[in-house]
N, C-alpha and C positions, 0 to 999 in steps of 0.2 A: 706430391700429386702426381701420378703418372698419366700417359695418355693411351687410349685406347686404340684399336686398329684404326679408326677413322677420326681419330683427333678428339673422341669423345672425352668427357671427365673421368677417370678411375681414380678412386680413393682408397688409401688403405688404413687399415685401424688395426691395433694389437690387443691382445688379451690374454692374460695369463691365470694362472690358479689364484691369484691374489695380488694387490698391489702392495708391496713392500716398501717402496720409496715413493717420494714425491712425484719422478719423474714419470713411474709407473702410473701413479695415479691420474696424472694428466693425459695420459696416453690412453688410460680406459674411458675417458669422458671426451675425446676430441671427435669432431666429425658427426658421429651418429648420434642420434636422440637416444639414451639410455636408462632402462630401468633397472634398478639393481634390488633385487630381493633376497633377503638372507634369512630364510626361513628352512627348517630341516624337516618338515611335514611332508607327506607324498601327494599334498592336495592343495593346489593355489586355488583361491576364490576369487570372484569377480570382486569382490569388495576390496581384496588385497591391491590387486591391479589398479582399482580405482582410486585408492587411499595413495598408491604411491606416486602418481601423476597428477594429483590434485583434481582431478575431474574424472568424467566417465572414459574408461580406458580405450573402448572403441572409438569414440569421436577424437580423441587426443590422437590416437596411432594413425588415423586415417590422413593426418594432415602431414605425414612424414613421409619421406623417399622411403625410407628403411628404419624400421625398431629392432634395436637390439635388447634382448631380453636376458639379463645375466643372474644366475642362481649359484648356490653352492651346493644344490642337490636337486636332481630331477623331481618332477612331481606332476600331477594330472593338471591340466591346464584347462580353464573353463571354456565352453565354446563360444569363440568371438565372432563379431559381423564379419562379412568377407572383407568390408571396407578396410578393417584393422590389418590385413596384409599389404606388403609383403612383411613378416617378421622371423627373425632368427632368433631362436631360442639356445643360449649355452649354459650348461651345467659343469662343474668341477667334479661332481661325482654322482653316482643313483645307477639306477637301472637303465641299460642300452635300448632296451625294447620300450621304454616308455615312448609313447607316440607324441612327435613335435620337438623332440631335444636332440640336439647334437652334443657329444662328450669328446671334445678332442683331447683331454690329459689323460691318456692311459699309461701303462708303464714304459710304452716304447717311444711316446710321444715326447717333443720337447717342451719344456717348462714355459714355453712363449708361443703365443700364436698371433700370425701375422695373415690379416685377412685382406683381399684385395676385392673392392666392391665396384662395379660399373654400373652408375646410375643412368645411363643415357638411354638402356632399352626400356620398353615399355613395363618391364619389370626387372629389378635390380638383380644382377649377378654378382653372387658372392663365392669367393672362391679361397680355398685354404691354399696359400703360396707354397707351403712345404709339402704337402701330398697332391697340389693342382686337382683337389677335388673340389667339384662345386656343391655348396651348402644348400640345403632346402630352404625356402622361406615362405611356404605355403602355411596355413592355419587350418584348424579345424572349425568350419564354416558353421555359425549357429542357424539353423532353419530360421527363416522370416516368419513371424508371426503378425507383422503389420499389414493389413489389406492395401492392395495398391492405391495410390491417390485418384481420388476424383476429381477434377477441375471443378472449382466453385466459383459460380458467376458473381463477382463480387460488384458492387454498386460503386462506380469511378466517383472519386472525391472532388467535389466541386469547388471552384476556384475561391479562395478566403476573400470575402469582402467585409470589412469591418464596419462600415457606414450603416448599414440597415440593422446590424446585430446591435450595434451602440444606441440606434435610435429606439429599438425595441427597449434594450435595458433601461434607457432614460424613461421610457413611457411607464414602465413597472416602478421604478424607483420613485417617480413623482407622487404616487399614490400615497406614499408612507405605509405601505404596507409590506415590503421587501424585507426579509430574513436575511441577515448575513452568518454563514458558517465559516469561521477562519480555522483552517487546519493547519496552517503553517504560513510565516511570515508576520506582518505584510512586508519586512525588509529583513536582510540578513545580516542581524544585529550582533552577531557573536554568539547568540544562543542558539543550542542545537534544536532540531525539530525532533517530533515523537518518533520518525523514523530513524534517526541516528540514535536517540535514547534507547529505542528498541536494541538496536544492534549491542551498544554499549552493555546492557543489561544481559544480553544473550552470551557474549563472551566472557562475562564475569560468572554466570550461572552455570553455562553447558560449555566453558571452553572454548568455544568458536561458535560461530552462528551458523546454526543447523541449515540443512538446504531440504526442501524449501524453509525459508524463515518463517518461524511462528509469528502468530499474530502477537500484539502488544499485550493482550490482556493475558495470553497464555505465559508469555516471559514475566509479566508481572506478578503473577501467582507464583511462579518458581522462586523469583527474586525475593519475595517477602518470606518464604519458607527457609531460604538459604543464606540470605544476606545479613548481616547484622544492621541495626539501624544507623549507625554510622556510615556503615557502608553505602547503604540505599541513598542517605541524604547527599552523599558524594554524587551520586548520578542525578539525583533531583534537581542539584543546585546548578548543573550544566543547562537546565532548560530557563534559566535567568540571564536576563540582558547584562550587558558588562555595565558598569559605573560609566556615566558620561554618554550613553549612546544617544544618537540622535532621535528626538521624538517628533520631527515633523510628519513623518509616514503615518505614525500612530495617530496622531493629532488630526491628521487631514481624514483617515479612515473613520473616527469617531465622530466627526462632525458630519458624515453624511446622514441622511434621513431612514434609517434603518428601524422596522418595526421592533426588532431584539436581533441581540448580537449574541450567538453561540461561540464560545471560545474553547477549541478542543485543542490547542497549543500546549495548554499546562504550564505557560510559562508567564511571567510577571510585567511584560509589556505593556499590556493595556492598564492594569490597575495602577502603575506608577504615573501614566500620563493621565490617567482620570483624578489621580489624587492631588497632582499639582495644577491641573488647567481645567477641569471640567468636573468639579466636585459637586456643583449645584445642578448639573443637568445629565449626570450620568450616574447611575448606580449599578453596584457589584452585588453580584448574588453568587453565593458558594453552592454549587449543586450537591455537594456531598453531605449539606447541613441544612439547607434552607430550601423547603418544597414551593413549589408553584403557587402563586396567589392570583385573583382575580384582577386586583387593581393594578395600575401601572401608571405612575405619573411622571416618567422619564424614562430615556433609554435604559434598557437593562442588559448587562453583559453578564452572561452566564458562564461561569467558568465549568465546564463539563468534568472535569478533573479536579476542581478544586483550585485553591489559590497556596502557591509557594510561600513559606515563610510567614503566614499569618497567625501562627500560635495556636489555631483553632483545630478543627478536624483536619487530619492528615490527609494529604492527596491520595487519589484512587484512580488506578487505571485499569480496573478490573472488568468484566463483562457487563455490558449494560443490561442484559437481558437474565442475568442470574442472581440478580438482587432482589429481595421481597416487593411485591407491588406498592408496598406502602413506604418504600424507603425513597428519600428525598431525590437521590439521582436517578434511582429508576422512573419516578415521576417526570423528572425533567426530559430524560430520554422519550418518553412517550409523548410529552409535550412537544418536544422538537419534531417527532416524527408526524403528529396532530397538525401542527401548524402547516407543514409543507404540503398538506392536502389541500389547503385554503389559500395559500399565499404564494408568491413568487420568491425564489430564494437565489443567492449569490454565493458560490464556494470559491474561498480564497486558499491556493495551493503552490508551494514553490515548484512542484514538479507535477505533470499530468499523470504520471506512473507511479505516484507515491502509495504505497500500502495503506499508510493513514489515510488518506484521501478515498480510497476506495473501501476501507472499512466505514468511515462516515457515510459514505454513499449508501452502504448497505444498511447501516443503521437509519438512516433517513428514509429508505425504501426507494431509493433512487437510482439503483444499479440496473435495473431490467428496462427502464424506458417507459415505462407504462404510467404516464402522469398527465394530468390535465393543466395543472399550473406550471408555467416556465421555470425551468432551472438554468442557472449560467454560470459557468466557471472562467475564472480569471488565473491562466498558468501559462508557462511558455509554449511554445509551439509543440515540441515533443516529436515523437517519430510518427510514422505513417499509422502503424499498429495502435500507437496510443489515442491517435485522432480517431480512428475506427471505433475504438472501444468507447470513447466518448461518445460518439454518434448514437451507438447502441443504447447507450443510457440515457439517451435523451437530452445531453447537456449542449448548451450553446456555448461554444468555447470561443472566448477572448483571447486571443494569442499574444499574452505578452505578461510581464513580471507583475506580480501584486505590487512592487515599489511603484515602477512606471505608471501602472494603471491608477493608482490614489494620486499621484503627482499629476499626470495629463488629464485625467477623466473625472476627477472628483474636487477639482480645483474651485475656488471661490468665483461666483458669478453665474455659475451653471444655472440655467433655469428650472431644470427638472431637480436639482437639489432644493433651489427657494421653495418650489411649490411642494416638497415633499416635506420639507420641515414646517411650511405653514399648516398642512394637514395635521402634522404629529402635536403641534404647538396647541392649537385647538382641541386635539382629543386628550392631550395631557391636560389642560386647563378645564375641561369638562369634568375629567376623572376627579381632579383635585378639588373642584367647586361645587361638582353635582350639576353643572349647565355646560352648555356647548354641544359639539358633536357627540352623539351617543350611538355606537355601532351595535347590531344587532347580536353579533357575536360576544360583543363586552355585557349585554343584557343577559344572555344565557349563561356566562362565566359568572355572573355576580347574582343571578335569580336565588332565591332562599331556597331552603330545602323543601323536597315536596312532603305531601302528608296522603293519608289514605282517604281524605274526605271525598275525594272524586268518584269514588265508588259510591256513594249516595246520590250521584245524578248530576253534580257540576262538573264543567268542563276541566280537564287537566290543565295546571299552570306549566310555565318552563321548567318549575322546580320537579313536579311530579315526572315530566319527560324525561328530564337528564337523570333523576335519580331512581324512579321506578321502571324507566324503559317502556314507558307508555307513548303509543304511537298517536302523534296529534292529528286531529282532524284540519286540514289546512285547505281543503278545497270549498271556495266561497259557493261557487256553482251547485255542488252537492246541498250545501246546508240549505240554500235558497229552496232548491227542488223539493227538500224533505218538509220543510216548513210550508210551502205553497200545497202540498198534496192534501185533497180535502178529505175530512173526518168523517167517516160513516157513523151513522147513529142508528142504533138497532130500537124499533118500538116493540 
């Protein structure tokens, strides 16, 4: 390194027609960020430059003091944003009038090029030490099509206070009406989540993860077409927990008084714990083959993608809304969405920015924030942008890991858990024995099918209302007024 006139750093780099030795290759790559492109056509596309650096070329180049672009032949460069300058483009051959290129290797020029770069000024100065000529580092500027940014008044983030948030959560949990939607977790037990499962499938199918990353149902459809059953099973096996995993977190989660548990993980952590410790109080439902029913005598765990290794219907990660209306899995997705219209819900996710989380929120109709019943999320703190997005979705974010939440907030002795279990116990007993607490929603679900007899003059039943879409007359005041109206008699 030399020193400039005022002691500023001056760097030298060498370039020749091509590196013949290891030493020359090392000199090619030193000091400056270099993009090497070896194409013979007369046009260089934006995609070629992006692929060479692994990201959008303009964004990559603007972080450099100076970008050196080397090519074997000149070619028309795409119009780049002004922030990509300064850029020096050198070619071994080609047309000299090609705009933006410098060709140092003509017949009279030496076979080696030594450049002196002064990076201390506002714009780097690059000089050919043999000819003492300054080389241009400007680029063709792409006209900006982006309108100027308009300042947006954002609502300041309130200080996080977990106390009132948990109080509200426990109040809803104690009713026995809260639904749990498990997206990932509850602990990191060695099994991958569906986000990592999606990335692994994408690499196997597409060669790399496309940007933006496709949704899991898109990747799954491509994987079923291209991978063999053995290859697909290899990816599915990674969703299963490792032998000897700790069951305490899952056990604590299943002991809480959930109205119903929807499992979107695709793993086997929940059925393994249920089979060994909770077989009498928890039932398993495979959404891929078992349609919803009206009766519920125990906590139901609904495997929304099916159970692994059960030897029955294979798992399915396809689009929930592309299946026929009578398909069991499609019915469960509709039941899930319908339940959240009248019940509070808790989502559990290992990350607030998880694509699987936001896909689940979309399926649930919870991504817009227009919901009357509260929705809670247990997930780590995330970034400021993550929290702003969750606020827009109307979710009340409990900022902790699912593992810590189960351990610290769902432990034995919590009065909200005791109250919720008592409500559910009475409800299950009433379902099994035909006595006890009977809820209106349960009566509607279990109502016998309607008939056309209401057309003869009788009032419609719940079955008529549910099956025939008849609007019930529920106003007592209107009924009394109508019956009290005097009857006129013609003489």
